[in-house]
ChimeraX commands (.cxc) that place a marker at each C-alpha (Angstrom):
marker #1 position 21.85,-40.76,-9.12 radius 0.5
marker #1 position 21.19,-39.05,-12.43 radius 0.5
marker #1 position 21.18,-35.63,-10.73 radius 0.5
marker #1 position 24.38,-36.43,-8.83 radius 0.5
marker #1 position 26.14,-37.63,-11.99 radius 0.5
marker #1 position 25.03,-34.52,-13.89 radius 0.5
marker #1 position 26.38,-32.19,-11.20 radius 0.5
marker #1 position 29.66,-34.11,-11.02 radius 0.5
marker #1 position 30.04,-33.91,-14.81 radius 0.5
marker #1 position 29.28,-30.17,-14.77 radius 0.5
marker #1 position 31.89,-29.54,-12.07 radius 0.5
marker #1 position 34.43,-31.57,-14.01 radius 0.5
marker #1 position 33.81,-29.54,-17.16 radius 0.5
marker #1 position 34.02,-26.23,-15.29 radius 0.5
marker #1 position 37.27,-27.20,-13.61 radius 0.5
marker #1 position 38.89,-28.47,-16.81 radius 0.5
marker #1 position 37.90,-25.59,-19.11 radius 0.5
marker #1 position 39.95,-22.40,-18.92 radius 0.5
marker #1 position 38.71,-20.74,-22.11 radius 0.5
marker #1 position 37.53,-17.14,-21.54 radius 0.5
marker #1 position 33.80,-16.63,-22.03 radius 0.5
marker #1 position 32.74,-13.49,-23.89 radius 0.5
marker #1 position 29.32,-12.45,-22.60 radius 0.5
marker #1 position 27.25,-10.82,-25.35 radius 0.5
marker #1 position 25.24,-8.37,-23.26 radius 0.5
marker #1 position 22.66,-6.37,-25.21 radius 0.5
marker #1 position 23.12,-2.60,-25.49 radius 0.5
marker #1 position 19.59,-1.42,-24.79 radius 0.5
marker #1 position 18.03,1.62,-26.41 radius 0.5
marker #1 position 18.90,4.71,-24.30 radius 0.5
marker #1 position 16.18,6.20,-22.11 radius 0.5
marker #1 position 15.90,9.79,-20.96 radius 0.5
marker #1 position 16.71,10.44,-17.30 radius 0.5
marker #1 position 15.19,13.54,-15.69 radius 0.5
marker #1 position 16.14,14.77,-12.21 radius 0.5
marker #1 position 13.99,17.79,-11.45 radius 0.5
marker #1 position 13.88,19.77,-8.22 radius 0.5
marker #1 position 11.90,22.79,-7.06 radius 0.5
marker #1 position 12.47,24.11,-3.53 radius 0.5
marker #1 position 11.35,27.00,-1.34 radius 0.5
marker #1 position 14.70,28.76,-1.94 radius 0.5
marker #1 position 15.79,31.03,-4.77 radius 0.5
marker #1 position 18.21,29.11,-6.96 radius 0.5
marker #1 position 16.62,25.80,-5.95 radius 0.5
marker #1 position 14.87,25.23,-9.28 radius 0.5
marker #1 position 17.00,22.86,-11.36 radius 0.5
marker #1 position 16.40,20.14,-13.94 radius 0.5
marker #1 position 19.11,17.78,-15.23 radius 0.5
marker #1 position 18.36,15.80,-18.39 radius 0.5
marker #1 position 20.56,12.93,-19.56 radius 0.5
marker #1 position 20.33,9.54,-21.22 radius 0.5
marker #1 position 21.10,6.06,-20.02 radius 0.5
marker #1 position 24.14,4.31,-21.44 radius 0.5
marker #1 position 24.90,0.82,-22.62 radius 0.5
marker #1 position 26.00,-1.71,-20.01 radius 0.5
marker #1 position 29.54,-1.49,-21.37 radius 0.5
marker #1 position 29.61,2.34,-21.33 radius 0.5
marker #1 position 31.23,4.59,-18.74 radius 0.5
marker #1 position 29.48,6.27,-15.83 radius 0.5
marker #1 position 29.83,9.92,-16.85 radius 0.5
marker #1 position 26.89,12.32,-17.08 radius 0.5
marker #1 position 25.71,12.71,-20.70 radius 0.5
marker #1 position 23.64,15.88,-20.73 radius 0.5
marker #1 position 20.91,16.44,-23.30 radius 0.5
marker #1 position 20.69,19.88,-24.90 radius 0.5
marker #1 position 17.84,21.44,-26.85 radius 0.5
marker #1 position 15.02,20.65,-24.42 radius 0.5
marker #1 position 12.17,22.98,-23.48 radius 0.5
marker #1 position 11.51,22.78,-19.74 radius 0.5
marker #1 position 8.62,24.47,-17.92 radius 0.5
marker #1 position 7.18,24.27,-14.41 radius 0.5
marker #1 position 3.64,25.54,-13.91 radius 0.5
marker #1 position 1.13,26.05,-11.09 radius 0.5
marker #1 position -2.21,27.82,-10.79 radius 0.5
marker #1 position -2.18,28.87,-14.45 radius 0.5
marker #1 position 1.31,30.43,-14.33 radius 0.5
marker #1 position 4.28,28.81,-16.11 radius 0.5
marker #1 position 8.01,29.37,-15.69 radius 0.5
marker #1 position 10.47,28.42,-18.45 radius 0.5
marker #1 position 13.88,27.22,-17.31 radius 0.5
marker #1 position 17.07,28.44,-18.99 radius 0.5
marker #1 position 19.91,26.17,-20.15 radius 0.5
marker #1 position 22.98,26.82,-17.97 radius 0.5
marker #1 position 25.11,23.90,-19.12 radius 0.5
marker #1 position 24.88,20.76,-21.21 radius 0.5
marker #1 position 21.72,19.07,-19.97 radius 0.5
marker #1 position 21.22,21.51,-17.07 radius 0.5
marker #1 position 18.19,23.84,-16.95 radius 0.5
marker #1 position 17.60,26.35,-14.14 radius 0.5
marker #1 position 15.59,29.34,-12.94 radius 0.5
marker #1 position 17.48,31.68,-10.63 radius 0.5
marker #1 position 14.53,33.30,-8.82 radius 0.5
marker #1 position 11.56,30.92,-9.06 radius 0.5
marker #1 position 10.61,29.44,-5.67 radius 0.5
marker #1 position 7.96,26.95,-4.67 radius 0.5
marker #1 position 5.44,27.50,-1.88 radius 0.5
marker #1 position 4.16,24.89,0.60 radius 0.5
marker #1 position 0.66,23.66,-0.24 radius 0.5
marker #1 position 1.02,24.24,-3.98 radius 0.5
marker #1 position 1.12,21.51,-6.61 radius 0.5
marker #1 position 3.52,21.93,-9.53 radius 0.5
marker #1 position 3.55,20.39,-12.99 radius 0.5
marker #1 position 6.78,19.71,-14.88 radius 0.5
marker #1 position 6.82,19.48,-18.67 radius 0.5
marker #1 position 9.92,18.48,-20.63 radius 0.5
marker #1 position 9.87,18.47,-24.43 radius 0.5
marker #1 position 12.90,17.05,-26.20 radius 0.5
marker #1 position 13.50,15.34,-29.55 radius 0.5
marker #1 position 9.77,15.17,-30.32 radius 0.5
marker #1 position 8.96,13.54,-26.97 radius 0.5
marker #1 position 7.04,14.98,-24.02 radius 0.5
marker #1 position 7.53,13.96,-20.40 radius 0.5
marker #1 position 5.38,15.25,-17.54 radius 0.5
marker #1 position 5.21,14.93,-13.76 radius 0.5
marker #1 position 3.39,16.47,-10.81 radius 0.5
marker #1 position 4.61,17.12,-7.27 radius 0.5
marker #1 position 3.02,18.84,-4.27 radius 0.5
marker #1 position 5.25,20.80,-1.88 radius 0.5
marker #1 position 4.35,19.77,1.71 radius 0.5
marker #1 position 4.02,22.09,4.67 radius 0.5
marker #1 position 7.37,22.34,6.47 radius 0.5
marker #1 position 8.26,20.51,9.65 radius 0.5
marker #1 position 10.78,22.58,11.63 radius 0.5
marker #1 position 14.34,21.22,11.70 radius 0.5
marker #1 position 15.00,21.82,15.41 radius 0.5
marker #1 position 18.45,20.42,16.14 radius 0.5
marker #1 position 21.56,18.77,14.73 radius 0.5
marker #1 position 24.09,17.01,16.92 radius 0.5
marker #1 position 26.60,14.15,16.89 radius 0.5
marker #1 position 26.83,11.11,19.17 radius 0.5
marker #1 position 29.38,8.32,19.33 radius 0.5
marker #1 position 28.39,4.84,18.25 radius 0.5
marker #1 position 29.88,1.54,19.31 radius 0.5
marker #1 position 33.37,0.78,18.06 radius 0.5
marker #1 position 35.87,2.69,15.92 radius 0.5
marker #1 position 36.53,3.47,12.31 radius 0.5
marker #1 position 39.39,1.59,10.63 radius 0.5
marker #1 position 41.63,4.65,11.11 radius 0.5
marker #1 position 41.10,4.37,14.89 radius 0.5
marker #1 position 38.80,7.38,15.24 radius 0.5
marker #1 position 35.56,6.85,17.19 radius 0.5
marker #1 position 32.49,5.92,15.17 radius 0.5
marker #1 position 30.10,8.89,15.21 radius 0.5
marker #1 position 26.66,9.60,13.72 radius 0.5
marker #1 position 24.62,12.71,13.02 radius 0.5
marker #1 position 21.20,13.08,14.66 radius 0.5
marker #1 position 18.45,15.29,13.20 radius 0.5
marker #1 position 15.85,16.46,15.71 radius 0.5
marker #1 position 12.30,17.55,14.88 radius 0.5
marker #1 position 8.73,17.35,16.18 radius 0.5
marker #1 position 6.56,15.34,13.80 radius 0.5
marker #1 position 3.01,16.76,13.46 radius 0.5
marker #1 position 0.30,14.30,14.40 radius 0.5
marker #1 position -2.34,15.69,12.08 radius 0.5
marker #1 position -0.83,14.62,8.74 radius 0.5
marker #1 position 1.36,11.91,7.26 radius 0.5
marker #1 position 4.92,13.14,6.81 radius 0.5
marker #1 position 7.84,12.00,4.67 radius 0.5
marker #1 position 11.45,13.11,4.97 radius 0.5
marker #1 position 14.80,12.87,3.27 radius 0.5
marker #1 position 18.12,13.95,4.79 radius 0.5
marker #1 position 21.34,14.81,2.95 radius 0.5
marker #1 position 24.61,14.81,4.89 radius 0.5
marker #1 position 27.85,16.64,4.11 radius 0.5
marker #1 position 31.19,16.32,5.92 radius 0.5
marker #1 position 33.49,19.24,5.05 radius 0.5
marker #1 position 31.17,19.94,2.09 radius 0.5
marker #1 position 31.55,16.37,0.75 radius 0.5
marker #1 position 28.15,14.78,0.19 radius 0.5
marker #1 position 27.48,11.41,1.78 radius 0.5
marker #1 position 26.19,8.99,-0.88 radius 0.5
marker #1 position 23.82,7.11,1.44 radius 0.5
marker #1 position 20.09,7.71,0.92 radius 0.5
marker #1 position 18.64,8.81,4.30 radius 0.5
marker #1 position 14.83,8.73,4.37 radius 0.5
marker #1 position 12.15,8.51,7.06 radius 0.5
marker #1 position 8.39,8.56,7.49 radius 0.5
marker #1 position 6.22,8.84,10.58 radius 0.5
marker #1 position 4.61,5.40,10.56 radius 0.5
marker #1 position 5.91,4.78,14.10 radius 0.5
marker #1 position 6.67,8.37,15.17 radius 0.5
marker #1 position 3.50,10.25,14.21 radius 0.5
marker #1 position 3.05,13.22,16.55 radius 0.5
marker #1 position 6.27,12.47,18.45 radius 0.5
marker #1 position 9.54,14.24,19.09 radius 0.5
marker #1 position 12.06,12.51,16.82 radius 0.5
marker #1 position 15.84,12.25,16.92 radius 0.5
marker #1 position 16.69,10.50,13.68 radius 0.5
marker #1 position 20.12,8.88,13.49 radius 0.5
marker #1 position 21.64,9.11,10.01 radius 0.5
marker #1 position 23.29,5.69,9.93 radius 0.5
marker #1 position 25.56,4.50,7.14 radius 0.5
marker #1 position 28.25,1.90,6.54 radius 0.5
marker #1 position 31.65,3.08,5.37 radius 0.5
marker #1 position 32.24,-0.20,3.56 radius 0.5
marker #1 position 34.96,1.18,1.27 radius 0.5
marker #1 position 36.84,2.69,4.25 radius 0.5
marker #1 position 36.93,6.23,2.85 radius 0.5
marker #1 position 38.20,8.45,5.72 radius 0.5
marker #1 position 36.50,11.52,4.20 radius 0.5
marker #1 position 33.11,9.94,4.93 radius 0.5
marker #1 position 33.74,9.59,8.67 radius 0.5
marker #1 position 32.43,12.21,11.10 radius 0.5
marker #1 position 35.38,13.33,13.22 radius 0.5
marker #1 position 36.15,16.07,15.72 radius 0.5
marker #1 position 37.07,19.41,14.17 radius 0.5
marker #1 position 35.15,18.78,10.95 radius 0.5
marker #1 position 32.20,20.72,9.57 radius 0.5
marker #1 position 28.95,18.78,9.42 radius 0.5
marker #1 position 25.98,19.99,7.38 radius 0.5
marker #1 position 22.61,18.23,7.14 radius 0.5
marker #1 position 19.74,19.20,4.86 radius 0.5
marker #1 position 16.21,18.19,5.86 radius 0.5
marker #1 position 13.76,17.79,2.98 radius 0.5
marker #1 position 9.99,17.47,3.46 radius 0.5
marker #1 position 8.71,15.31,0.59 radius 0.5
marker #1 position 5.38,14.43,-0.92 radius 0.5
marker #1 position 4.52,10.69,-0.70 radius 0.5
marker #1 position 5.17,9.93,-4.38 radius 0.5
marker #1 position 8.69,11.38,-4.27 radius 0.5
marker #1 position 9.35,9.54,-0.99 radius 0.5
marker #1 position 8.42,6.32,-2.80 radius 0.5
marker #1 position 11.06,7.09,-5.45 radius 0.5
marker #1 position 13.80,7.40,-2.82 radius 0.5
marker #1 position 12.47,4.38,-0.92 radius 0.5
marker #1 position 12.58,2.19,-4.02 radius 0.5
marker #1 position 16.03,3.56,-4.93 radius 0.5
marker #1 position 17.37,2.75,-1.47 radius 0.5
marker #1 position 15.85,-0.72,-1.27 radius 0.5
marker #1 position 15.89,-1.77,-4.91 radius 0.5
marker #1 position 18.25,-0.04,-7.30 radius 0.5
marker #1 position 20.50,0.98,-4.42 radius 0.5
marker #1 position 20.75,-2.63,-3.30 radius 0.5
marker #1 position 20.42,-3.40,0.40 radius 0.5
marker #1 position 21.16,-7.09,0.12 radius 0.5
marker #1 position 17.50,-8.13,0.41 radius 0.5
marker #1 position 16.58,-8.09,-3.28 radius 0.5
marker #1 position 17.12,-10.75,-5.91 radius 0.5
marker #1 position 18.14,-8.20,-8.51 radius 0.5
marker #1 position 18.39,-4.42,-8.77 radius 0.5
marker #1 position 15.60,-2.59,-10.57 radius 0.5
marker #1 position 14.73,0.91,-11.71 radius 0.5
marker #1 position 13.25,3.03,-8.89 radius 0.5
marker #1 position 9.61,4.10,-9.03 radius 0.5
marker #1 position 9.03,7.37,-10.85 radius 0.5
marker #1 position 6.35,10.07,-11.00 radius 0.5
marker #1 position 7.35,10.90,-14.59 radius 0.5
marker #1 position 5.06,9.92,-17.46 radius 0.5
marker #1 position 6.15,9.31,-21.04 radius 0.5
marker #1 position 8.78,6.65,-20.41 radius 0.5
marker #1 position 11.58,8.64,-18.75 radius 0.5
marker #1 position 13.46,7.57,-15.64 radius 0.5
marker #1 position 14.02,9.85,-12.66 radius 0.5
marker #1 position 11.76,12.10,-10.59 radius 0.5
marker #1 position 10.29,15.56,-10.09 radius 0.5
marker #1 position 10.42,16.74,-6.48 radius 0.5
marker #1 position 8.84,19.92,-5.14 radius 0.5
marker #1 position 10.10,19.89,-1.56 radius 0.5
marker #1 position 10.70,22.21,1.39 radius 0.5
marker #1 position 14.35,22.30,2.40 radius 0.5
marker #1 position 16.09,23.40,5.61 radius 0.5
marker #1 position 19.72,22.97,6.66 radius 0.5
marker #1 position 21.90,23.18,9.74 radius 0.5
marker #1 position 25.71,23.28,10.05 radius 0.5
marker #1 position 27.79,22.52,13.15 radius 0.5
marker #1 position 31.43,22.04,14.03 radius 0.5
marker #1 position 31.93,18.52,15.40 radius 0.5
marker #1 position 33.47,18.62,18.89 radius 0.5
marker link #1:1,2 radius 0.2
marker link #1:2,3 radius 0.2
marker link #1:3,4 radius 0.2
marker link #1:4,5 radius 0.2
marker link #1:5,6 radius 0.2
marker link #1:6,7 radius 0.2
marker link #1:7,8 radius 0.2
marker link #1:8,9 radius 0.2
marker link #1:9,10 radius 0.2
marker link #1:10,11 radius 0.2
marker link #1:11,12 radius 0.2
marker link #1:12,13 radius 0.2
marker link #1:13,14 radius 0.2
marker link #1:14,15 radius 0.2
marker link #1:15,16 radius 0.2
marker link #1:16,17 radius 0.2
marker link #1:17,18 radius 0.2
marker link #1:18,19 radius 0.2
marker link #1:19,20 radius 0.2
marker link #1:20,21 radius 0.2
marker link #1:21,22 radius 0.2
marker link #1:22,23 radius 0.2
marker link #1:23,24 radius 0.2
marker link #1:24,25 radius 0.2
marker link #1:25,26 radius 0.2
marker link #1:26,27 radius 0.2
marker link #1:27,28 radius 0.2
marker link #1:28,29 radius 0.2
marker link #1:29,30 radius 0.2
marker link #1:30,31 radius 0.2
marker link #1:31,32 radius 0.2
marker link #1:32,33 radius 0.2
marker link #1:33,34 radius 0.2
marker link #1:34,35 radius 0.2
marker link #1:35,36 radius 0.2
marker link #1:36,37 radius 0.2
marker link #1:37,38 radius 0.2
marker link #1:38,39 radius 0.2
marker link #1:39,40 radius 0.2
marker link #1:40,41 radius 0.2
marker link #1:41,42 radius 0.2
marker link #1:42,43 radius 0.2
marker link #1:43,44 radius 0.2
marker link #1:44,45 radius 0.2
marker link #1:45,46 radius 0.2
marker link #1:46,47 radius 0.2
marker link #1:47,48 radius 0.2
marker link #1:48,49 radius 0.2
marker link #1:49,50 radius 0.2
marker link #1:50,51 radius 0.2
marker link #1:51,52 radius 0.2
marker link #1:52,53 radius 0.2
marker link #1:53,54 radius 0.2
marker link #1:54,55 radius 0.2
marker link #1:55,56 radius 0.2
marker link #1:56,57 radius 0.2
marker link #1:57,58 radius 0.2
marker link #1:58,59 radius 0.2
marker link #1:59,60 radius 0.2
marker link #1:60,61 radius 0.2
marker link #1:61,62 radius 0.2
marker link #1:62,63 radius 0.2
marker link #1:63,64 radius 0.2
marker link #1:64,65 radius 0.2
marker link #1:65,66 radius 0.2
marker link #1:66,67 radius 0.2
marker link #1:67,68 radius 0.2
marker link #1:68,69 radius 0.2
marker link #1:69,70 radius 0.2
marker link #1:70,71 radius 0.2
marker link #1:71,72 radius 0.2
marker link #1:72,73 radius 0.2
marker link #1:73,74 radius 0.2
marker link #1:74,75 radius 0.2
marker link #1:75,76 radius 0.2
marker link #1:76,77 radius 0.2
marker link #1:77,78 radius 0.2
marker link #1:78,79 radius 0.2
marker link #1:79,80 radius 0.2
marker link #1:80,81 radius 0.2
marker link #1:81,82 radius 0.2
marker link #1:82,83 radius 0.2
marker link #1:83,84 radius 0.2
marker link #1:84,85 radius 0.2
marker link #1:85,86 radius 0.2
marker link #1:86,87 radius 0.2
marker link #1:87,88 radius 0.2
marker link #1:88,89 radius 0.2
marker link #1:89,90 radius 0.2
marker link #1:90,91 radius 0.2
marker link #1:91,92 radius 0.2
marker link #1:92,93 radius 0.2
marker link #1:93,94 radius 0.2
marker link #1:94,95 radius 0.2
marker link #1:95,96 radius 0.2
marker link #1:96,97 radius 0.2
marker link #1:97,98 radius 0.2
marker link #1:98,99 radius 0.2
marker link #1:99,100 radius 0.2
marker link #1:100,101 radius 0.2
marker link #1:101,102 radius 0.2
marker link #1:102,103 radius 0.2
marker link #1:103,104 radius 0.2
marker link #1:104,105 radius 0.2
marker link #1:105,106 radius 0.2
marker link #1:106,107 radius 0.2
marker link #1:107,108 radius 0.2
marker link #1:108,109 radius 0.2
marker link #1:109,110 radius 0.2
marker link #1:110,111 radius 0.2
marker link #1:111,112 radius 0.2
marker link #1:112,113 radius 0.2
marker link #1:113,114 radius 0.2
marker link #1:114,115 radius 0.2
marker link #1:115,116 radius 0.2
marker link #1:116,117 radius 0.2
marker link #1:117,118 radius 0.2
marker link #1:118,119 radius 0.2
marker link #1:119,120 radius 0.2
marker link #1:120,121 radius 0.2
marker link #1:121,122 radius 0.2
marker link #1:122,123 radius 0.2
marker link #1:123,124 radius 0.2
marker link #1:124,125 radius 0.2
marker link #1:125,126 radius 0.2
marker link #1:126,127 radius 0.2
marker link #1:127,128 radius 0.2
marker link #1:128,129 radius 0.2
marker link #1:129,130 radius 0.2
marker link #1:130,131 radius 0.2
marker link #1:131,132 radius 0.2
marker link #1:132,133 radius 0.2
marker link #1:133,134 radius 0.2
marker link #1:134,135 radius 0.2
marker link #1:135,136 radius 0.2
marker link #1:136,137 radius 0.2
marker link #1:137,138 radius 0.2
marker link #1:138,139 radius 0.2
marker link #1:139,140 radius 0.2
marker link #1:140,141 radius 0.2
marker link #1:141,142 radius 0.2
marker link #1:142,143 radius 0.2
marker link #1:143,144 radius 0.2
marker link #1:144,145 radius 0.2
marker link #1:145,146 radius 0.2
marker link #1:146,147 radius 0.2
marker link #1:147,148 radius 0.2
marker link #1:148,149 radius 0.2
marker link #1:149,150 radius 0.2
marker link #1:150,151 radius 0.2
marker link #1:151,152 radius 0.2
marker link #1:152,153 radius 0.2
marker link #1:153,154 radius 0.2
marker link #1:154,155 radius 0.2
marker link #1:155,156 radius 0.2
marker link #1:156,157 radius 0.2
marker link #1:157,158 radius 0.2
marker link #1:158,159 radius 0.2
marker link #1:159,160 radius 0.2
marker link #1:160,161 radius 0.2
marker link #1:161,162 radius 0.2
marker link #1:162,163 radius 0.2
marker link #1:163,164 radius 0.2
marker link #1:164,165 radius 0.2
marker link #1:165,166 radius 0.2
marker link #1:166,167 radius 0.2
marker link #1:167,168 radius 0.2
marker link #1:168,169 radius 0.2
marker link #1:169,170 radius 0.2
marker link #1:170,171 radius 0.2
marker link #1:171,172 radius 0.2
marker link #1:172,173 radius 0.2
marker link #1:173,174 radius 0.2
marker link #1:174,175 radius 0.2
marker link #1:175,176 radius 0.2
marker link #1:176,177 radius 0.2
marker link #1:177,178 radius 0.2
marker link #1:178,179 radius 0.2
marker link #1:179,180 radius 0.2
marker link #1:180,181 radius 0.2
marker link #1:181,182 radius 0.2
marker link #1:182,183 radius 0.2
marker link #1:183,184 radius 0.2
marker link #1:184,185 radius 0.2
marker link #1:185,186 radius 0.2
marker link #1:186,187 radius 0.2
marker link #1:187,188 radius 0.2
marker link #1:188,189 radius 0.2
marker link #1:189,190 radius 0.2
marker link #1:190,191 radius 0.2
marker link #1:191,192 radius 0.2
marker link #1:192,193 radius 0.2
marker link #1:193,194 radius 0.2
marker link #1:194,195 radius 0.2
marker link #1:195,196 radius 0.2
marker link #1:196,197 radius 0.2
marker link #1:197,198 radius 0.2
marker link #1:198,199 radius 0.2
marker link #1:199,200 radius 0.2
marker link #1:200,201 radius 0.2
marker link #1:201,202 radius 0.2
marker link #1:202,203 radius 0.2
marker link #1:203,204 radius 0.2
marker link #1:204,205 radius 0.2
marker link #1:205,206 radius 0.2
marker link #1:206,207 radius 0.2
marker link #1:207,208 radius 0.2
marker link #1:208,209 radius 0.2
marker link #1:209,210 radius 0.2
marker link #1:210,211 radius 0.2
marker link #1:211,212 radius 0.2
marker link #1:212,213 radius 0.2
marker link #1:213,214 radius 0.2
marker link #1:214,215 radius 0.2
marker link #1:215,216 radius 0.2
marker link #1:216,217 radius 0.2
marker link #1:217,218 radius 0.2
marker link #1:218,219 radius 0.2
marker link #1:219,220 radius 0.2
marker link #1:220,221 radius 0.2
marker link #1:221,222 radius 0.2
marker link #1:222,223 radius 0.2
marker link #1:223,224 radius 0.2
marker link #1:224,225 radius 0.2
marker link #1:225,226 radius 0.2
marker link #1:226,227 radius 0.2
marker link #1:227,228 radius 0.2
marker link #1:228,229 radius 0.2
marker link #1:229,230 radius 0.2
marker link #1:230,231 radius 0.2
marker link #1:231,232 radius 0.2
marker link #1:232,233 radius 0.2
marker link #1:233,234 radius 0.2
marker link #1:234,235 radius 0.2
marker link #1:235,236 radius 0.2
marker link #1:236,237 radius 0.2
marker link #1:237,238 radius 0.2
marker link #1:238,239 radius 0.2
marker link #1:239,240 radius 0.2
marker link #1:240,241 radius 0.2
marker link #1:241,242 radius 0.2
marker link #1:242,243 radius 0.2
marker link #1:243,244 radius 0.2
marker link #1:244,245 radius 0.2
marker link #1:245,246 radius 0.2
marker link #1:246,247 radius 0.2
marker link #1:247,248 radius 0.2
marker link #1:248,249 radius 0.2
marker link #1:249,250 radius 0.2
marker link #1:250,251 radius 0.2
marker link #1:251,252 radius 0.2
marker link #1:252,253 radius 0.2
marker link #1:253,254 radius 0.2
marker link #1:254,255 radius 0.2
marker link #1:255,256 radius 0.2
marker link #1:256,257 radius 0.2
marker link #1:257,258 radius 0.2
marker link #1:258,259 radius 0.2
marker link #1:259,260 radius 0.2
marker link #1:260,261 radius 0.2
marker link #1:261,262 radius 0.2
marker link #1:262,263 radius 0.2
marker link #1:263,264 radius 0.2
marker link #1:264,265 radius 0.2
marker link #1:265,266 radius 0.2
marker link #1:266,267 radius 0.2
marker link #1:267,268 radius 0.2
view
């Protein structure tokens, strides 16, 4: 009875009190966020450096200037050039499959490092669209992109896919491994839920569809996996958390040396 009386009293207090409650949320010390990418393409070497904001702050990118950024491999180092506030790039430096690369970022007396190995490529064989069950809210048929490739059976492989409709990037994190498809021919459906009913996200006839296929090392795959299932929030976690990182020194983010391929089609 004591428990029942306590709950009844609590409900009575909650229903009778209309005073606004001012939550005093702590503004934590900012952390550096590093998003570093090296690909097999010229112009694909880019590092973005920013800082986290207080809970009450806005969501805009706050770039950090004055950093020294280098990527090295086999005794050779490349220094990236600032091209904007918090953006550092190298216009000609390309990664090669089988090589391991080390990232070093020095900023404000702090040093952050990471390592990433560029995997051997798996050929991106086909891109096509198939209708799913049902319709979008605007009445158009529900359609999904399919990425086709032959997964090699000799090694463990990890993938990420990035989808664009009319050059607009889909926000969903598409990842895959070969735990159940090792050595098989794969047609991977890039499924997502248009929960905010944004028509620009739907795949419709007459639109341009582009998909990038990224071959990842296992540590970078783990970053995207933890982002998708933890920080991204898939409804199965008690609370969101920071994704796993391969950066040392206390920064958030990742360094990914990956092989990238892309295909573009006109949706029929």
